C-alpha positions as CSV (number, residue, x, y, z in Angstrom):
1,M,214.3,8.2,-6.9
2,A,215.7,11.6,-6.1
3,N,219.5,12.0,-6.2
4,D,219.6,8.1,-6.5
5,I,217.7,7.7,-3.2
6,P,214.2,6.2,-3.0
7,V,211.4,8.7,-2.2
8,R,208.3,6.8,-3.4
9,M,207.1,3.6,-5.1
10,V,204.0,1.6,-6.0
11,F,203.7,-1.9,-4.4
12,A,200.7,-4.2,-4.2
13,G,198.6,-1.6,-6.1
14,R,199.2,1.2,-3.5
15,R,201.5,4.2,-3.5
16,W,204.1,4.4,-0.7
17,R,206.1,7.4,0.4
18,V,209.5,6.9,2.0
19,T,209.0,8.2,5.5
20,D,212.4,7.6,7.1
21,T,216.1,7.8,6.0
22,P,216.8,4.9,3.6
23,T,219.6,2.6,4.4
24,R,221.7,1.3,1.5
25,L,222.0,-2.5,1.4
26,R,225.2,-4.0,0.0
27,H,225.5,-7.1,-2.0
28,S,226.5,-9.2,1.0
29,I,223.0,-9.3,2.4
30,W,221.3,-10.8,-0.6
31,T,220.9,-14.6,-0.9
32,A,221.5,-14.7,-4.7
33,P,224.3,-17.0,-5.8
34,V,227.7,-15.4,-5.8
35,K,228.0,-15.1,-9.6
36,H,224.7,-13.0,-9.6
37,R,225.7,-10.6,-6.8
38,A,228.1,-8.4,-8.7
39,G,226.7,-4.9,-8.7
40,L,223.6,-6.0,-6.8
41,Y,222.5,-3.4,-4.3
42,G,219.3,-2.1,-2.7
43,W,217.7,-0.1,0.0
44,R,215.8,-0.6,3.2
45,F,213.3,2.0,4.1
46,Q,209.9,2.6,5.8
47,G,207.1,3.4,3.4
48,T,203.7,4.8,4.4
49,D,200.6,4.6,2.1
50,D,197.9,7.2,1.8
51,G,195.8,5.4,4.5
52,G,198.7,5.7,7.0
53,Q,199.8,2.1,7.1
54,S,203.6,1.8,7.3
55,L,205.8,-1.1,6.3
56,V,209.5,-1.7,6.0
57,F,210.7,-2.6,2.6
58,D,213.9,-4.3,1.3
59,V,214.2,-3.5,-2.4
60,F,216.9,-4.3,-5.0
61,R,217.7,-3.3,-8.5
62,G,217.7,-6.1,-11.0
63,E,218.4,-6.1,-14.7
64,D,214.8,-5.3,-15.4
65,G,214.1,-2.7,-12.7
66,W,213.5,-2.4,-9.0
67,H,212.0,-5.3,-7.0
68,V,210.6,-5.7,-3.5
69,Q,212.6,-8.5,-1.9
70,R,210.8,-8.3,1.4
71,S,208.2,-6.2,3.3
72,Y,207.4,-6.4,7.0
73,E,205.6,-4.5,9.7
């Protein structure tokens, strides 16, 4: 994170750089039960690995750190 915005991460044993402008995801998009949504937020961004593969990631912050909710091409 840089200024509370994602810039890079490790996922599936590879390093990914954020290669677009991240979009903040609000709690309303998550499928967690209502009582667990309070304060839940995340980001959607494109990440590119060192080999040039790009994926889109939806990540959220849980009590124990950041988690990838979904990744897709």
